[in-house]
N, C-alpha and C positions, 0 to 999 in steps of 0.2 A: 275376469271374475264377475264384473257387473252385468255383462251380457248373459252369462250363464244363469245368474240369479234372476234376471229379467225373464229368461225363457221359462222358468218355473211358474211364472204367472199364468202361462197357457195350460189349460186343462189337457188339451190334446198332447202337448209335449210331455206332461207328467205321465199320462197313460202309457205312452210309448216307452218311457223310461222304466216303469215298473217291470215290464216284460224283460227289458235288457238287463236290469239289475238282478233279477231272479236268475237268469241264465248265467250271468257272469259269476255270481256268488256260488252257484252249484258247481260250475266248472272249476272254480278256484278251490274247491274242497270244503265249502261251508255245508253244515248240516241243514236239513229241512227246517229244523226249529230256528236256527240262527238266521236263515234267509227270510223266513216268515216274520221273525221278530224285527229285523231291520226294516222291512217294508212297512210293518205296523207303526214303527217309530216315525217314519217319513209320512205316512198317511195321517198321523195325528195333526199335522199342520195343514192338511188339505182333506178335511173330513168328507167333502162332497164327492170325492173321486170314487171310492170303493168302500164297501163294508169290510169288517175284519174277516168275515168268511170269504169274501171275494178275493182278498189278498192272499189268503191261504191257498185258494184254488189256483191262483197265478203260479205259485211256487210248485204246486203238484203238477200242473200242466207243463211247466218248463222241464221238470224232471222226466216226465213221460216222453216229451219230444226228444230230449237228449238221448234217452235209452233206446228209443225206436229208430233214431237216425244213426249217429256214429258213436254213441256212447259218450264217455268222458274223455275220449282221446283228443289231442290238440288239433284244431283245425283253423282255417284262415278267419281272421276277424275282418269281415268285409266292411263293417261299419267304420272301423278305424281306417282301413285302406282307402275307402271311397272318400272319407273326410280329408285324408292327407292329399289325395289326388286333386280334389276340388280346390283346396287351399293352395296347392302348388300352381294350378292354372290361374288363379286369382281373377283376372279380368277377362271380359269377352264372353261369348256364348259357349257354354259347355254342353256337348251332346252326350247322351248315354252311350253312344258308340265310342266316343273318345275315352270314356271311363273304362269300357271293356278293353280297348286297346292298351291303355296305360297299365292296367292290372293284369293283362294277358288272360282275360276271362273267356273261356270257350264253352264250358258246360252250361246247359240250360238252367240247372239248379243254381249254379254260381251267378248267372245273369239275373236270376230272380232275386238272389240275395243282394245284388248290387242295386236293383230297382227299389227294393225295400229300404236300403240304406239311403238312397236318394230321397225317398218319400219322407224318411225321418228328418233329413236335413231341411226339407221344405217345411215340415211341421214345426221345426225349431227356428224357422225364419232365418236360416243360413243361406238357403237357395230359394230362388223364385222361378217358377215355370214361365217360359217365354211364350207368349201368345203370338200367333201369326208366323212363327218359324216352323221348321220341320219338327216332326213328332219327337218327343224326348229331348227338348232343348231347354236349358236352364241357364241362369246367371247367378253369380255370387252376389248376395246383397251387401252393399257397402254402407255400413252404419256410421262410418266416420263423417264428422261434420265439424268444421272449424267455426266457432262462434264469431259473428261480426259484432265488434264492440263499439260502444259510444266512447270516444276518446275525450278524456278531460283535458288533455294537452295535445290537440291534433298536431301532426307533423306538418300539415299544410301541403302546399303544392310541390310538385317536383319541378324545380326551376330549370327549364330547358329553353334553349334558343332555337326557334324554328324559322325556316326561310319564309319570306314574304310577310313578315310580321305576324305570323300565325300565333306566336306565343303571347301576343298582346290581345288576341281575340278569344282565346279559350284557356281553360285551366286543365293542367295535366297533373294527375296524382300518382303516387307510387302504385305499382301493379297495374297501371293502365297500358293498353295496347293501342298503337296508332297503325292503321292500315293505309298503305300507299298502293293503290291499284293503277297500273299504268299500261297503256298500249305500247306497241313496239316503237322504239326510238323516241319515246316521249320524255326521256330524261330521268328515269327512276334512279339510276345509279348516281347521276350528278346530284340529284336532290339529297340522296342519302349521304354521299361523301361530304357535301356541304354541312349537313347536320353534325357529322362526326367531327369535322374540323372546328366548327363554331362552338362545340361543347367539350372538346378534349382537355381544356385547361380548368374546367369546372367539375367534370364528372369522369369517372372511369367509363370508357367507351369500348365496347366489344363489337367489332364488325365481322359478321359471318357471311362470307362471299362464296357463291356457288359457280361463278363464271370467270372472273378475272384471274389471269395468271400474273406472275411477278412483273413482266414487262408492261402489260396494260395498266396495272395498278400504279406502277412508277410513273408512266406517262401522264395518267390522269392527275396524280398528285403534283407533278411538276407544273401542269397547267393551272393548278389551284394555288401555285406560289410556294410549294414545298421544294427546296433545293437540296435537302439532305435528309437522311433518316431521323436526325434530331428534331426536325420540324414536325414530325408526326408522333404525337403522344398516344394516339389510340392504337389498339391491337386489332390486326386484321388477320383472319384465319380462313382457310379454304374449307368449306363444309357445305354439303348439298342435301342433307337429310338429318332427321332426329336432332333438330336444333335445340330442343329442350334439354338435351344432355350437356350443352355448353353453358347453361344458365344455373348459377348457384344461389340465387336469391339476394346477392349483395346489391347495394345501392349503385346501380350502373345503368347505362343506356345500351341495350342490346339491339343491334341493327342487323336485320336479316335480308340479304339481297341475293336471291329472292326465294320465296317459298314455292317450290315447283310441284305442280299437280298435273299429271298427264291424262288421267282418266278418273272416273268417279269423283267429279269435281265437288259433289256435295260433301265429300269427306274432308274438305279443307277446314271446315269448322272444328273437326276433331284435332287436327294438327295445331291450329291456333289455340285451342283450349289447353293442349299439352304444354305449350309455351307459357300461357297465362298461369297455369297451376304452379309453375316453377318460379314465377316472379314473387318477390316479397317487397324489397325496398326499391327495386329498379323498375324500369319500363322497357317495353319492346316496340320497335318500329319495324313493321313487316311489309316488304314489297311483294306484290303478286301481279300476275299477268291479267290484262284486261283487253277485250276486243274493242277496236276503235268504234266509238259511238258516231264518228263522222260518217262511216259507211253503213252502220246499222240503224242509226237514228233512235237507238234505245236508251235504256237507263245505264248510267256509267258506273257499273259495278264489276269487280274482278271475277275471276273464275270461281264458281261456287255460289255466285249471286248473294242472296241474303245470308247464306251460311258463312260467308266471309265477313259479314258485317256484325254478326251477333255480339262478339266479345269486344269490339272496338269502341273506344271512347271518342276517337277522332278518325274519320274515314275520308281520305282524299283520293281524287281521281286525277290522273295525268293523261291527257289525250292530245297527240300531235295533230294540228290542223294544217294540212299542206297548203291550203289557199292563202293563208297569211304567214306561213312558215314559222309558226311558234307553237308552244304548248299551252293548252288550256288547263289550268289547275282548278278543280272544283271541290267544294266542300259538300260531300254527300251525307255526312253525319258529324255532328258536334254535340256531345252530351253535356258539356259544362262550359257554355259560352260565357263571356264576361259581360254581356248585355242581355237583358231579359228577352229581347226579340229574337236573339239567336242569329246564326249565319248559315244555316242549312240552305243549300241551293245557290250560295254565292260563288262567284268564280273570278279568276284573274288570269291574264295572259302573261307568259314569261318566255323569253328567248334563251335557248341553251347554247352557249358560246363554247366552241371547241369541245363539245361533249362534256363539259365540266362546270363552267361558270354559269350562274343564273342572272339574267338581266330582266328585271320586272318591266312590264309594259302596262301603263295605266294603273288604276286603283281596283280594289275589290268591288264587284258589282253584283247586285241580286238579279233574279230573272226578270224583274220589272224595269231594270235599268237604273235602280237606285244605287248610288255609290256610297262607299263607307265614309 
């Protein structure tokens, strides 16, 4: 209701409504006098729109058009049909051709009515024309926004234990995302399973696994010291897509091993945002693939580059270095470090034993060789 009343603040919106109201009133059986009277009452609140005479002419013109076309017989309400079709599609790009197909519109006159209905939705700020796309492309305007509040009693950090003392170096808060970008055989799964075990007695942990079968999962857990199902308190599920559907907003650690993107790597940011939008009290730790920087000599970011880093509060890279037979763990981004100087660019080496256990080598070091 608030959105409808706000629409009436637009003169363009009101002018379109006058024509629609006149036509609907007459088709509904209202007399010319009643239709004109109701428009005059409405116009009293918006005197700048039309004169009394102009409003009378709107009703007369509506009657003339009805009589010259199909008379007062019942016909399709394209405005309502188009509005319903747009609301059903909700998100993404909506093409005028999609609307034609949805409503089974073939005749040129009906297509014109659909275009007019689309134009009215644009005027009412329900749809927005998309520039740069193919002709006749629109998107539904999302007016919803959740207020970010100043908490008088902040909930504080999300107390999580991270490998290599990372939890002593940075702050993690509810609804945060940690990205773990790792090259092949760098220890991504070992890193994530250690997090699950270290936190299973403090938090609800949900492990979403896209590759391991029962046998491999069991073998890895045995190597981590778990001798029976009772030693494993966290839940592990097989899932390889639509991870956001497994997140209910509870206070939990959601571990995603791993987020697979095979093409259009720039779209990884969309998948990460879908996960972020479902978080409320919990956090998500997402593993993604990364090309080895040992061979490329480039920046240590996962597939999608900066698109994979946008929503993360902590971004780690894992890269296996064959010359020293260990994994280099790098801090590519840390939004809330516990020291003012921060730790971005720092790294540490770790040896992955039996594909499961982490054995740290040395201390955290920055690119200038300074140690923690």
